[in-house]
C-alpha positions as CSV (number, residue, x, y, z in Angstrom):
1,M,-6.4,-7.9,-5.1
2,R,-5.6,-11.4,-3.9
3,I,-7.1,-12.1,-0.5
4,Y,-6.6,-14.9,2.0
5,I,-9.1,-15.4,4.9
6,V,-8.1,-16.7,8.3
7,E,-11.2,-17.2,10.4
8,D,-12.1,-20.1,12.8
9,S,-15.8,-19.7,12.3
10,R,-17.2,-21.4,9.2
11,L,-20.2,-19.1,9.2
12,A,-18.0,-16.0,9.4
13,R,-15.9,-17.3,6.5
14,Q,-19.0,-17.8,4.5
15,E,-20.2,-14.3,5.3
16,L,-16.9,-12.8,4.2
17,R,-17.0,-14.8,0.9
18,T,-20.5,-13.5,0.3
19,L,-19.5,-9.9,0.9
20,L,-16.4,-10.2,-1.2
21,A,-18.3,-11.8,-4.1
22,A,-20.0,-8.4,-4.7
23,I,-16.6,-6.6,-5.1
24,P,-15.2,-7.1,-8.6
25,D,-11.5,-6.8,-7.9
26,A,-11.6,-9.1,-4.8
27,D,-10.1,-12.5,-5.5
28,I,-10.1,-15.0,-2.6
29,V,-7.1,-17.2,-3.1
30,G,-7.7,-19.4,0.0
31,E,-8.9,-19.6,3.6
32,A,-8.0,-21.4,6.8
33,A,-9.4,-21.9,10.3
34,E,-6.2,-22.5,12.2
35,L,-2.7,-21.1,12.4
36,L,-0.6,-23.9,10.9
37,P,-2.4,-24.3,7.5
38,A,-2.8,-20.6,7.3
39,R,1.0,-20.0,7.8
40,E,1.9,-22.6,5.1
41,A,-0.6,-21.3,2.6
42,I,0.2,-17.6,3.0
43,D,4.0,-18.2,2.5
44,Q,3.2,-20.2,-0.6
45,L,0.4,-18.1,-2.2
46,Q,1.8,-14.7,-1.1
47,P,-1.6,-12.9,-1.1
48,D,-1.9,-9.1,-1.2
49,L,-4.3,-8.9,1.8
50,L,-4.9,-11.0,4.9
51,L,-8.4,-10.8,6.4
52,L,-7.4,-12.0,9.9
53,D,-9.4,-13.0,12.9
54,V,-7.8,-12.2,16.2
55,E,-8.9,-15.3,18.1
56,L,-7.9,-18.6,16.6
57,P,-7.9,-22.1,18.1
58,G,-5.0,-22.3,20.5
59,A,-3.4,-19.1,19.1
60,T,-4.1,-15.5,18.0
61,G,-3.8,-13.7,14.7
62,F,-0.8,-11.9,16.2
63,D,1.0,-15.3,16.6
64,L,0.4,-15.9,12.9
65,L,1.9,-12.6,11.9
66,D,5.0,-13.5,14.0
67,Q,5.5,-16.7,12.1
68,I,4.9,-16.0,8.4
69,E,7.7,-15.0,6.1
70,H,5.6,-13.2,3.5
71,L,3.7,-10.4,5.3
72,P,0.8,-9.2,3.3
73,L,-1.3,-6.1,4.1
74,V,-3.6,-6.9,7.1
75,V,-7.2,-6.1,8.0
76,F,-8.3,-7.6,11.3
77,T,-11.8,-9.0,11.7
78,T,-13.1,-9.7,15.2
79,A,-16.1,-9.5,17.5
80,Y,-14.2,-7.7,20.2
81,D,-12.6,-4.3,20.2
82,Q,-10.1,-4.8,23.1
83,H,-7.4,-5.9,20.6
84,A,-7.6,-2.7,18.5
85,L,-4.5,-1.0,20.0
86,A,-2.4,-4.1,19.5
87,A,-3.7,-4.4,15.9
88,F,-2.7,-0.9,15.0
89,D,0.7,-1.4,16.7
90,R,1.1,-4.1,14.1
91,N,0.4,-1.6,11.3
92,A,-2.9,-3.1,10.4
93,L,-4.7,-1.1,7.7
94,D,-8.1,-1.5,9.4
95,Y,-10.0,-3.3,12.2
96,L,-13.5,-4.5,11.3
97,L,-15.9,-5.4,14.1
98,K,-18.3,-8.3,13.5
99,P,-20.9,-8.4,12.1
100,I,-19.0,-6.7,9.3
101,E,-21.0,-4.1,7.3
102,P,-20.5,-4.0,3.5
103,E,-19.7,-0.3,3.7
104,R,-16.9,-0.8,6.3
105,L,-15.4,-3.7,4.3
106,E,-15.4,-1.6,1.1
107,A,-13.7,1.3,3.0
108,A,-11.0,-1.1,4.2
109,L,-10.5,-2.4,0.7
110,A,-10.2,1.1,-0.6
111,K,-7.2,1.6,1.8
112,V,-5.7,-1.7,0.4
113,R,-6.1,-0.5,-3.2
114,E,-4.4,2.8,-2.3
115,R,-1.5,1.0,-0.7
116,L,-1.1,-1.5,-3.6
117,R,-1.2,1.3,-6.2
118,P,2.4,1.8,-7.5
119,A,3.8,5.2,-6.6
120,P,5.1,7.3,-9.5
121,A,8.8,7.1,-9.9
122,T,9.3,10.8,-9.1
123,M,7.4,10.4,-5.8
124,V,9.1,7.3,-4.4
125,Q,11.5,9.4,-2.3
126,T,9.0,12.0,-1.1
127,T,6.0,9.8,-0.1
128,P,5.7,9.9,3.7
129,A,6.0,6.6,5.5
130,T,2.9,7.3,7.6
131,S,-0.4,7.5,5.8
132,I,-2.6,10.5,6.5
133,K,-5.9,9.6,8.3
134,G,-9.2,10.9,6.9
135,A,-12.8,11.1,7.9
136,D,-13.6,7.4,7.4
137,D,-10.6,6.0,9.2
138,M,-11.2,4.4,12.5
139,V,-8.9,5.3,15.4
140,F,-8.3,3.7,18.8
141,L,-8.4,6.1,21.8
142,R,-7.5,5.1,25.4
143,D,-7.7,7.1,28.6
144,G,-6.7,5.0,31.6
145,E,-8.8,1.9,31.7
146,R,-11.4,3.3,29.2
147,C,-11.1,2.6,25.5
148,W,-13.0,3.8,22.4
149,F,-12.9,2.9,18.7
150,V,-14.0,6.0,16.8
151,R,-14.5,7.2,13.3
152,L,-12.3,10.3,12.8
153,G,-15.1,12.2,11.1
154,D,-17.2,11.8,14.3
155,I,-14.6,13.7,16.3
156,A,-15.5,17.4,16.6
157,G,-12.0,18.5,17.6
158,F,-9.0,18.2,19.9
159,E,-7.8,20.6,22.6
160,S,-4.2,20.8,23.9
161,C,-3.6,19.8,27.5
162,G,0.2,20.1,27.9
163,N,1.7,17.0,26.4
164,Y,-1.7,15.5,26.0
165,A,-4.7,16.2,23.8
166,Q,-8.4,16.0,24.7
167,A,-10.7,14.6,22.0
168,W,-14.3,15.7,21.7
169,F,-16.9,13.1,20.4
170,D,-20.3,11.8,21.5
171,G,-20.2,13.6,24.8
172,Q,-16.8,12.0,25.7
173,R,-13.6,13.9,26.5
174,P,-10.8,11.4,26.9
175,L,-7.2,12.6,27.3
176,I,-4.8,10.9,24.8
177,N,-1.1,10.6,24.9
178,R,-0.4,12.8,21.9
179,T,0.5,16.4,21.4
180,L,-1.7,18.6,19.2
181,T,1.3,19.0,16.8
182,S,1.8,15.2,16.4
183,L,-2.0,14.8,15.8
184,E,-2.0,17.5,13.2
185,E,0.8,15.7,11.2
186,K,-1.3,12.5,11.0
187,L,-4.7,14.0,10.2
188,D,-6.0,15.1,6.8
189,S,-5.6,18.9,6.6
190,Q,-8.7,19.2,4.5
191,L,-10.7,17.8,7.5
192,F,-8.9,19.1,10.6
193,F,-7.8,22.7,10.9
194,R,-5.4,24.2,13.4
195,A,-7.5,27.0,14.8
196,S,-4.9,28.1,17.4
197,R,-2.1,26.8,19.4
198,S,-4.6,25.1,21.6
199,H,-7.2,23.7,19.2
200,L,-7.6,21.5,16.2
201,I,-11.1,21.5,14.8
202,N,-13.1,19.3,12.4
203,L,-14.1,21.7,9.5
204,R,-17.2,19.6,8.8
205,W,-18.5,20.3,12.4
206,I,-18.5,24.0,12.0
207,Q,-22.0,25.4,12.6
208,A,-21.4,29.1,12.8
209,I,-18.6,31.7,12.5
210,A,-18.5,35.2,14.1
211,P,-15.9,37.9,14.4
212,S,-14.1,38.0,17.7
213,S,-12.5,40.8,19.8
214,S,-9.0,39.5,18.9
215,D,-9.5,40.2,15.2
216,G,-10.0,36.5,14.6
217,Y,-13.1,34.4,14.6
218,R,-15.2,32.6,17.2
219,V,-16.3,29.3,15.7
220,T,-19.2,27.3,17.1
221,L,-19.2,23.6,16.5
222,R,-22.2,21.3,16.2
223,D,-21.6,19.8,19.6
224,G,-21.7,23.3,21.2
225,H,-18.0,23.9,21.6
226,Q,-16.9,27.4,20.9
227,V,-13.3,27.9,19.7
228,E,-11.3,31.0,19.1
229,V,-9.5,31.1,15.8
230,S,-6.4,33.3,16.1
231,R,-5.9,36.3,13.9
232,R,-3.1,34.6,12.0
233,Q,-5.2,31.5,11.3
234,A,-8.3,33.4,10.4
235,K,-7.1,34.1,6.9
236,L,-6.2,30.4,6.3
237,L,-9.7,29.5,7.5
238,R,-11.3,31.8,5.1
239,E,-9.3,30.4,2.2
240,K,-10.3,26.9,3.1
241,L,-14.0,27.7,3.4
242,E,-14.6,30.2,0.6
243,L,-15.8,29.2,-2.8
């Protein structure tokens, strides 16, 4: 994949070059520290991927995206997480916080490879526009003035609260402006299971399962939550968990 780096810090650019040198299919085609040279080079070189810092001298990475004609895939790199919501609103594939860990960079590049892989001709019309999010994907959650940037695999489950959903992770219980059904459509069905009308649970967090009085199951998650699996969903749960 052809990669262009936009980063105002020389040391940060060097760190990215070092990390990318260990990845065989990563080809750095150029780099810039400011908006203007980056804009001109990106339109000329047309890279596959833009590793883009949010804060640039006198501008932002979002300003750059507004000005380039050739829009590559984008992975943001920054020391601050307050821009995460805006980044995902711009359809960024990932959002890496500095200092960037090699594993997180490789996970981001795996998403790029998947997006660059040509779809089979028979699948062009049936591939959904919105990619399904899995355990290693990072998601931005906001409840009022509080914000979190969380790995999906670290979320134990979601509970319906009217038109909102409550996420369970690390002792936190934020309400997010999504219905349980809309979340279910975006999440990997091999990871999150619709236990009932009110609950969506992470299958990897299941610690124990016991029969319940409603002919379903009572599932205990690793964080202590107990969730009733409806009778209708109990069969589906068995099918997912059985050998």
